[in-house]
N, CA and C atoms as a LAMMPS dump frame, in Angstrom:
ITEM: TIMESTEP
0
ITEM: NUMBER OF ATOMS
243
ITEM: BOX BOUNDS ff ff ff
-5.0000000000000000e+02 5.0000000000000000e+02
-5.0000000000000000e+02 5.0000000000000000e+02
-5.0000000000000000e+02 5.0000000000000000e+02
ITEM: ATOMS id mol type element x y z
1 1 1 N 312.263 240.209 -69.775
2 1 2 C 312.989 241.46 -69.809
3 1 3 C 314.304 241.317 -70.567
4 2 1 N 314.797 240.088 -70.651
5 2 2 C 316.051 239.854 -71.369
6 2 3 C 315.865 240.152 -72.851
7 3 1 N 314.717 239.801 -73.389
8 3 2 C 314.458 240.047 -74.807
9 3 3 C 314.469 241.536 -75.137
10 4 1 N 313.971 242.37 -74.233
11 4 2 C 313.987 243.806 -74.481
12 4 3 C 315.408 244.326 -74.604
13 5 1 N 316.31 243.799 -73.78
14 5 2 C 317.709 244.223 -73.867
15 5 3 C 318.347 243.787 -75.171
16 6 1 N 317.777 242.785 -75.797
17 6 2 C 318.308 242.314 -77.074
18 6 3 C 317.682 243.056 -78.252
19 7 1 N 316.369 243.254 -78.214
20 7 2 C 315.671 243.801 -79.364
21 7 3 C 315.735 245.319 -79.46
22 8 1 N 315.759 246.019 -78.362
23 8 2 C 315.763 247.48 -78.409
24 8 3 C 317.036 248.02 -79.063
25 9 1 N 318.231 247.568 -78.66
26 9 2 C 319.422 248.068 -79.364
27 9 3 C 319.436 247.682 -80.843
28 10 1 N 318.933 246.496 -81.151
29 10 2 C 318.876 246.082 -82.555
30 10 3 C 317.936 246.998 -83.329
31 11 1 N 316.835 247.366 -82.738
32 11 2 C 315.916 248.294 -83.392
33 11 3 C 316.541 249.658 -83.608
34 12 1 N 317.31 250.124 -82.624
35 12 2 C 318 251.401 -82.784
36 12 3 C 319.011 251.339 -83.923
37 13 1 N 319.737 250.237 -84.017
38 13 2 C 320.724 250.09 -85.094
39 13 3 C 320.029 250.101 -86.446
40 14 1 N 318.927 249.362 -86.57
41 14 2 C 318.2 249.335 -87.832
42 14 3 C 317.633 250.713 -88.166
43 15 1 N 317.196 251.444 -87.175
44 15 2 C 316.67 252.784 -87.413
45 15 3 C 317.767 253.712 -87.913
46 16 1 N 318.923 253.669 -87.281
47 16 2 C 320.041 254.524 -87.706
48 16 3 C 320.493 254.151 -89.118
49 17 1 N 320.561 252.85 -89.407
50 17 2 C 320.946 252.414 -90.755
51 17 3 C 319.91 252.884 -91.775
52 18 1 N 318.635 252.778 -91.441
53 18 2 C 317.587 253.245 -92.347
54 18 3 C 317.666 254.742 -92.608
55 19 1 N 317.95 255.511 -91.571
56 19 2 C 318.094 256.959 -91.748
57 19 3 C 319.298 257.265 -92.623
58 20 1 N 320.411 256.574 -92.399
59 20 2 C 321.612 256.799 -93.204
60 20 3 C 321.374 256.45 -94.671
61 21 1 N 320.716 255.322 -94.914
62 21 2 C 320.422 254.93 -96.294
63 21 3 C 319.476 255.939 -96.943
64 22 1 N 318.484 256.392 -96.199
65 22 2 C 317.563 257.392 -96.728
66 22 3 C 318.252 258.7 -97.068
67 23 1 N 319.156 259.148 -96.204
68 23 2 C 319.899 260.37 -96.5
69 23 3 C 320.78 260.197 -97.731
70 24 1 N 321.45 259.04 -97.827
71 24 2 C 322.305 258.781 -98.978
72 24 3 C 321.496 258.773 -100.271
73 25 1 N 320.365 258.059 -100.274
74 25 2 C 319.525 258.024 -101.471
75 25 3 C 318.956 259.402 -101.792
76 26 1 N 318.66 260.174 -100.766
77 26 2 C 318.199 261.544 -100.993
78 26 3 C 319.252 262.389 -101.677
79 27 1 N 320.5 262.244 -101.238
80 27 2 C 321.587 262.976 -101.889
81 27 3 C 321.757 262.529 -103.336
82 28 1 N 321.661 261.227 -103.604
83 28 2 C 321.817 260.71 -104.968
84 28 3 C 320.71 261.239 -105.873
85 29 1 N 319.472 261.193 -105.38
86 29 2 C 318.353 261.674 -106.188
87 29 3 C 318.469 263.169 -106.43
88 30 1 N 318.795 263.929 -105.399
89 30 2 C 318.924 265.382 -105.554
90 30 3 C 320.064 265.726 -106.505
91 31 1 N 321.157 264.985 -106.432
92 31 2 C 322.274 265.237 -107.344
93 31 3 C 321.878 264.921 -108.784
94 32 1 N 321.001 263.94 -108.975
95 32 2 C 320.539 263.606 -110.319
96 32 3 C 319.609 264.666 -110.894
97 33 1 N 318.737 265.228 -110.067
98 33 2 C 317.789 266.235 -110.543
99 33 3 C 318.396 267.633 -110.605
100 34 1 N 319.308 267.931 -109.718
101 34 2 C 319.95 269.25 -109.667
102 34 3 C 321.463 269.057 -109.677
103 35 1 N 322.048 268.826 -110.865
104 35 2 C 323.477 268.482 -110.928
105 35 3 C 324.405 269.543 -110.332
106 36 1 N 324.085 270.808 -110.463
107 36 2 C 324.976 271.845 -109.959
108 36 3 C 324.557 272.389 -108.602
109 37 1 N 323.459 271.927 -108.084
110 37 2 C 322.921 272.477 -106.845
111 37 3 C 323.587 271.911 -105.603
112 38 1 N 323.401 272.601 -104.508
113 38 2 C 323.951 272.152 -103.228
114 38 3 C 322.817 271.587 -102.377
115 39 1 N 323.158 270.576 -101.606
116 39 2 C 322.193 269.961 -100.707
117 39 3 C 322.689 270.166 -99.281
118 40 1 N 321.847 270.73 -98.433
119 40 2 C 322.205 270.961 -97.033
120 40 3 C 321.225 270.213 -96.136
121 41 1 N 321.739 269.712 -95.033
122 41 2 C 320.89 269.05 -94.048
123 41 3 C 320.698 269.998 -92.875
124 42 1 N 319.461 270.226 -92.502
125 42 2 C 319.175 271.034 -91.329
126 42 3 C 319.194 270.096 -90.121
127 43 1 N 320.275 270.152 -89.372
128 43 2 C 320.483 269.2 -88.291
129 43 3 C 319.452 269.316 -87.179
130 44 1 N 318.91 270.497 -86.95
131 44 2 C 317.904 270.618 -85.899
132 44 3 C 316.625 269.862 -86.274
133 45 1 N 316.2 269.951 -87.529
134 45 2 C 315.015 269.208 -87.957
135 45 3 C 315.304 267.709 -88.045
136 46 1 N 316.504 267.357 -88.488
137 46 2 C 316.865 265.946 -88.564
138 46 3 C 316.897 265.317 -87.174
139 47 1 N 317.483 266.008 -86.209
140 47 2 C 317.539 265.466 -84.853
141 47 3 C 316.141 265.378 -84.231
142 48 1 N 315.287 266.336 -84.522
143 48 2 C 313.906 266.273 -84.03
144 48 3 C 313.167 265.079 -84.642
145 49 1 N 313.347 264.864 -85.935
146 49 2 C 312.69 263.737 -86.595
147 49 3 C 313.197 262.409 -86.042
148 50 1 N 314.498 262.292 -85.833
149 50 2 C 315.069 261.052 -85.29
150 50 3 C 314.557 260.814 -83.877
151 51 1 N 314.506 261.85 -83.06
152 51 2 C 313.999 261.702 -81.696
153 51 3 C 312.533 261.267 -81.703
154 52 1 N 311.734 261.855 -82.579
155 52 2 C 310.322 261.461 -82.672
156 52 3 C 310.176 260.014 -83.145
157 53 1 N 311.034 259.582 -84.049
158 53 2 C 310.994 258.188 -84.519
159 53 3 C 311.295 257.24 -83.367
160 54 1 N 312.341 257.53 -82.59
161 54 2 C 312.706 256.661 -81.474
162 54 3 C 311.62 256.631 -80.4
163 55 1 N 311.074 257.771 -80.052
164 55 2 C 310.035 257.832 -79.021
165 55 3 C 308.775 257.104 -79.484
166 56 1 N 308.389 257.309 -80.729
167 56 2 C 307.199 256.647 -81.254
168 56 3 C 307.397 255.141 -81.315
169 57 1 N 308.55 254.699 -81.786
170 57 2 C 308.817 253.259 -81.867
171 57 3 C 308.813 252.621 -80.479
172 58 1 N 309.402 253.287 -79.511
173 58 2 C 309.427 252.75 -78.152
174 58 3 C 308.021 252.718 -77.557
175 59 1 N 307.259 253.775 -77.774
176 59 2 C 305.913 253.831 -77.205
177 59 3 C 304.992 252.777 -77.808
178 60 1 N 305.162 252.502 -79.062
179 60 2 C 304.281 251.562 -79.743
180 60 3 C 304.667 250.112 -79.459
181 61 1 N 305.933 249.834 -79.243
182 61 2 C 306.373 248.444 -79.141
183 61 3 C 306.611 247.945 -77.723
184 62 1 N 306.91 248.798 -76.791
185 62 2 C 307.258 248.327 -75.447
186 62 3 C 306.039 247.78 -74.711
187 63 1 N 304.906 248.458 -74.758
188 63 2 C 303.726 248.004 -74.025
189 63 3 C 303.247 246.619 -74.473
190 64 1 N 303.108 246.346 -75.779
191 64 2 C 302.717 244.987 -76.17
192 64 3 C 303.776 243.936 -75.824
193 65 1 N 305.038 244.299 -75.905
194 65 2 C 306.094 243.34 -75.573
195 65 3 C 306.054 242.976 -74.095
196 66 1 N 305.816 243.939 -73.229
197 66 2 C 305.733 243.661 -71.795
198 66 3 C 304.492 242.814 -71.506
199 67 1 N 303.377 243.104 -72.164
200 67 2 C 302.157 242.318 -71.949
201 67 3 C 302.344 240.868 -72.378
202 68 1 N 303.002 240.655 -73.491
203 68 2 C 303.246 239.289 -73.961
204 68 3 C 304.254 238.589 -73.065
205 69 1 N 305.241 239.317 -72.575
206 69 2 C 306.245 238.705 -71.704
207 69 3 C 305.63 238.234 -70.392
208 70 1 N 304.557 238.864 -69.944
209 70 2 C 303.906 238.464 -68.692
210 70 3 C 302.943 237.297 -68.87
211 71 1 N 302.638 236.919 -70.104
212 71 2 C 301.72 235.818 -70.374
213 71 3 C 302.441 234.49 -70.184
214 72 1 N 301.785 233.573 -69.495
215 72 2 C 302.365 232.24 -69.304
216 72 3 C 302.414 231.507 -70.646
217 73 1 N 303.471 230.728 -70.902
218 73 2 C 303.589 230.031 -72.184
219 73 3 C 302.404 229.108 -72.47
220 74 1 N 301.907 228.389 -71.467
221 74 2 C 300.768 227.498 -71.682
222 74 3 C 299.518 228.282 -72.067
223 75 1 N 299.329 229.438 -71.462
224 75 2 C 298.177 230.283 -71.784
225 75 3 C 298.292 230.831 -73.204
226 76 1 N 299.491 231.186 -73.621
227 76 2 C 299.684 231.722 -74.966
228 76 3 C 299.426 230.672 -76.032
229 77 1 N 299.697 229.413 -75.744
230 77 2 C 299.52 228.338 -76.706
231 77 3 C 298.107 227.749 -76.722
232 78 1 N 297.298 228.107 -75.762
233 78 2 C 295.948 227.577 -75.657
234 78 3 C 295.075 228.122 -76.786
235 79 1 N 294.301 227.23 -77.404
236 79 2 C 293.411 227.602 -78.493
237 79 3 C 292.188 228.287 -77.919
238 80 1 N 291.88 229.446 -78.462
239 80 2 C 290.704 230.209 -78.012
240 80 3 C 289.616 230.071 -79.057
241 81 1 N 288.429 229.613 -78.622
242 81 2 C 287.3 229.45 -79.547
243 81 3 C 286.403 230.639 -79.509
């Protein structure tokens, strides 16, 4: 359970950084294609997308992590034929 406390916040930080980089690159690309145009962010859709990303990432990664954490180290290292 200690590993979850370490990896989950790190995953959130990487997700937020990825979203920020994506928004920045989106602004750069849009400014290149539409030099005089305005770019607006719809915060309701952005917040919905971010929430769905966090929920999906948690749902996909927590169950396998808990299953592996419950496995004994000797059992995990045993060769299966």
